[in-house]
N, C-alpha and C positions, 0 to 999 in steps of 0.2 A: 504494500500500500504506500503510495507516494505521500511525502510530507505536504501538509496544507500550505497554500501560498501565504506568505507573511502578510499581516494586515497593513494596509496603507496608513502611515502615520498622519495624524491630524496636523493641519497647518495652524501655527500660532501667530496670528496677525494682529497688529495694532489698528487696523482699519475699522471704521464704524460701518454700519449698514448703509448710510448715505454715501460714504466714500466708496464702498463696494459697488454701488450702483454706477457711480461716476466713472470709476476706472474700467468697469465693464463696457461702458459706452465708448471708451478710448481703445478697447481691444486688449485689456489686461485682466488677469486674475490674480488673487492675493497670494503672497508667499509669507515666509516666516519673519518674525521680528528680528531686527539686527541690533547688535550692541558692539560698540568699540570703546575702549578706555585706555588711559595712560595715567600713571601715578607718579608725582614728583614730590620730593622732600620739601618741607617748609623751611628747612634750615637756611636756605639762601636769603630769606627775608632779613634775618639778623645781620648778615654781612653786607646787605645792600643798604640798610637803613641809614648808615653814616654817609653814604654817597649822595643821598638826596635830602639830608636834614636841613640844608640851608636854602632849598629851592623855594621859589615863590610861585611856582606853577609851570606847567608844560609837560611834555612827554618824558616818561622815564623809560628809555629805550630798552634797558636790560629786562625790565618786567614785561614790556610789550612783547619782546622776542621770546621770553620764556612761555608766556601765555599762548602766543601764536604757535610755538612748537608743540605744546601739549595738546592744543585743540586739533592741530593737523595730524598728530600721531593717532589720536583717538579716531579721527575720520578715516585714516588709512586702514585701520583695523576693521572698521565698519565695512569699508569697501571690500576688504579681504573676505569678510563673512559673506557679503553679497555674492562674490565670485564663487565661494564654496557652495552656496545654495543655487548657483547658476541663475541668479536673478538678472532681470533686464532693466530694472530701475529700483530706486529707493525713494520713498516719499516721506514727508513729515520729518525730515532730518532735523535734529536738535543738537546743540552743543552747550554743555553745562559745566560749571566749576563747582565741585563739592569740597568744602574744607573739612578735613578730618583733623584729629588731634595733632598729628605730626606731619600730615601729608596733604597734598592737593590732588584730587582726582579730576581728570578731564574726561567727561562722559559724552558719548554720542549715541543716539538711538534713532532708529528709522524702521519703516516697514517695507519689505521686499514686494515687488510686483513682477509678474511674468507676462510676456507678450503671448497672446493666444496663438497667433499665426506668424511663423517666421522667427528669425533671430536677428536683432539689431546689431549693427557693426560694433557699437559701443554702448555699454550700460550707462544710465544716467543717475544722478542723485539730485534731489530737489528739496528745498525747504518747504515747499507747498504740500498740504495734505491732499487727499484724493479729490475733494471737492474743488479746491483752489487749482489743482492741476488741470482739471477739465476746463475751467474758465480760461486759464492762460493758453492752453493748447488751442481751444476753440477761437481765441482771439489772435492766433497765429504765432505764439511764442513757444517754440519747441525746447524743452528742458535739456540742458547739457550737464550742469554741475551745481551742487550746493557750494556757495562761495561766502566768504566772510572777510570783513576788514575791521581791525580793532586798533585802539590806542590806549595805553595805560598812562595816566597823567596824575600829577600832583595838584591838589587844590589848595596847597599852602601848608608847609611843614616848618616848624621852628618859628621864626619871625613871619615868614611867608606872607600870605595874603592877610592873615588876621592881625599882623603886627606892623607891617610896613606902611599902611595907609590910614592909620587911626586918626590922623589929623587932617585928612584930605577933605576938601570942600565937596559939596554935593555936585553930582554931574557924572558924565561918562568918563571912565578911566580908559583912555584910548589904548594904553600899553596892554591892558588886560583884555580889552575887546579884541585886539589884533591877535594876542596869544591864544585866546580861547577859540577864535575863528580858525586859526591855523590848526589847532589841536582837533577840533571837531571835523574839519575837512580831511585830516589824515585818514580817518576811518573810511570815509567815502572813497578817497583815492585808492586805498588798498583793496577795497572790494572790486573796484573797477579794474585794477591791475590783475586780480585773480581771474576775472572774467576774460580779459584779453588773453591770458595764458592758456585758456581752453578754447580760443577762437570763437568766443561768443560776442554778440554785438548788443546785448541788452542784459540788465540785471533787474528782475521784476520781483514784486512782493517783498521789498526790503523792510525789515523791522529793525528798529534802533533801540538798544537798551543801554542805560547807564547803570553800572553795577559797582557795589562796594568790593574792595579787594581785601578780604581776610582780616578785617579789623585794623588795617593800616590807613594812613592818610592819603591813600591812592584810590582812584576809581578807574574803571575800564569802560570806555565807550565801544560798544560792539554792534556792528551792522551785519546782518545775515540776509541772504536772498538766494534766488535761483538764476544762475547765468543761463541765458537762452539765446537761441538764434531766431531772428525774424527777418522776413523778406522786406527790408527797408528800402523802398525805391525813392522816397522823398529825399532830395539833396540835403535839406536842413537837418533831417534826422541822421542821415549817413555821416554828416560832418561831425556829429557828436562822438563818433567812434564807438562808444558804448553808451547806450541809453540807460538811465537809471530811474527807478520809480518806487515810491513807498505806498502807492495806491493798493488797496485790497484787490484780490483777483476779480471779485464781482464788479468793483468800480471800474477796473481796467477793461473788462468785457463790455460794460455798459457804455463807456466812452468810445471804445472801438466801434460799437454798433452805430453810434451817431457821428462817426468820422473824426475822432480825436485819438492821438497817440501820445504817450509820455515822451518827454525829452530828457529831463534832468531832475534829480532830487536836489532841491535848493534849501540852504540854511542861512539864517542870519543870527548872529550872536552879538550882544552888547552887554558890557559889564559897567554898572553904575555904582557910584559911591553915594551912600546916604549921609555922609559926613560924620559929625560927632555923635549922631544918635545911636550908632553901633548896631544897626540891624533893624529889621522890621519889628521884632518883638519889643526891643527897647524903645523904639520910636513911639509905640502906643501905650507905654506904661503910665505916662503922666496925663493921658487924656481919658476922660470919662465918656464923652459922646461928642458927636458932631464931626464934620468933615475936616480932615487935615489938608488944606488946600495945597500947600507947598509939596507934600509928598504925593498927592494925587497927580499934580502936574509932572513931577519928576518921573513917576512910574509910567504914566501915560507916554511921556516923551521917550523913555527907554524902549517901550514896546513898539512905538512908531519907528524908532531907529532900526530895530531888528527887522521889522516888516519892510522897511525901505531897502535894506540890504537884499532881502529875498526878491523884491521887485527888480532891483538892478541886475541881479544874476539872471533872472528870467528874461529880461529885456535884452541882455547881452547875447543870449542864444537864440533870440527870435521867437520866443514863446508867445502864444496868444493869451494864455491864462496860467495862473498858479492855483491849483485846487487842493483840497484836503489839508489846508494850512492848520497846523496845531501850534500853540504857543505854550511855553513852560517858563516858570520862574524858579530860580534856585537861589537860596540864601547861602552865600559862600562864607559867611561869618565876617566879623570885623567891619560891618557896615557896608559890605559889597554884595550886590545882587547881580546874577546873570539872567538875562532874558534870551531865550532861544526860540526862534520861529523856524518851522520846517514844513515843507510841502513839495508837491511835484509840478514842475512846469510842463504844460502840454501844448500841443499844436494841432490845429485842424489840418487834415491831410487825406488825400485819396489812398494813401498806403494803409490806412486803418480800416479794418473790416472784421467780420466774424463769420465763422462757417455756418452757425445755426442762427435762426431768426430770433430765438429766445432760449434762455437757459432753462433746463429742467428744474423742477422744484427741489430735487435732491441735491442740486449744486449750491443752493443757497440756504437750505434749512440748517439751523445750528443744532448740533447734538446736545442733549441734556445729560447731566450727570445722573447716574442711577445707583451710585454707591456713596453712602454718607457714614462717616465715623464720628459719633458724638459720645462714645462710651466713656472716654476719660473725662470729658467735661461733665457728663451726667453723674458719674460715681465719685469723682474727685480723687481717684487713686490710680496708680499705674499698675499694670499687670505684673511687673517685676518686683513690686513691694512685697516683703515678707509679711504674711498675715499673722496676727497674734491670736 
C-alpha cells in the first residue's frame, strides 16, 4: 500500500479579505508572511554621545549610517525569504526599530504574493498593502521596490538649541530655518536616490515619520514609499527624473481619473523664536483668558512663511496645485518653534489616466480590528505576577 500524499501546508498570510480581493483582480494569490531582522548592540551610543554633545542641530551622520545599514540588512533578509518561498512580490512592507535592553532590533515584515499566470522577470517589494497596490497599478504605477530615505539629527544637545538663543528676540531664526530645511530634505533626496538605483521614475505612497531614537536627544526622520515605473510622456513630469508623492493610493487614483499627476513632494520649514517667554507653555502661564495678540501674529506669520516656501517649490517645477497640505508645529524647547508644511505638487496632464472607470469597493473599505486586549486594564495585574 502506497504512502498517502502529504497534506498541503496552509498559507500564513498577513493579507485581509479586502486585500485578497484586490490582489486577485491584479492576477495574484497570497503567499506566506515574510520577516527579516538584524540586531545591533546599543553600546555604540555611549561612544558617540561625546561626539555630538556640543551640536546645536543637524544631521548626525554616524547614527544615520548605522540606522540605514540595519534597516537595509533586515530588508535583504526579507527579500531572501521571499526568494525561498518563490514569491513574485511582497506587499505591506514595514521597517521598524525595536529597542531592547542592550540591543536595537531592525525588523521588516511583509506578505508574499504569487502571480497566477507566468513568472515575472523580477520580484517586487512594495510599501503598499493589497488595496493600495490595486489603486496604484490601476493608475499606471507598476511597483518595483520598497524604498526609504532617512536622516538622524540632533534637536539640541548641551547648550544646543535650548541654551544658545534664550535671549533672542521674537521672529524667525533664519540659521535654524535653513538647517532644518536642509535636514528635512535629506530624507527626501535619499528616497529619490534609492528609486533611481532601481531604475524607477516615481516614488508613490510616501509616508513620513519623525521618530525618537532610544531615549537620546536624537530623532530620525524616515520616509518610506514604493519606487515605481510609469509611462510618463509629459515633458514636465519627465524632467522631474523621479516623481514623488505622499498622496494616498485612493487620492492618486482619483486625481489620475480626472487628469492630474503628482510631480513632487514639497516641504516648507520655518523655525521661530518666541523670545524671552521660553516656549508656548511658559508664554501662557501668566494669562488667564483673552487673546495674546502678539503671539497670534507671530505664529500666524510663521505658518505663512512655511506655506510660502511650499508655494515657491511648486511654482519652480511648474505645478498647477499643491494638494493634501498638512501643517505641524513642534516645540523645540528654549522658546523655539518649528513649523512644517508638507504636500504634493500636481499637474494636469494627458499622461494621467486609469485603467478602470471606478474603483471596486474592496479597494477603499478600511478593515476593522477584530481583536481587543483589555485584560490587564480590567484586572489591574499582569499574568506574570506571582499570586499569593
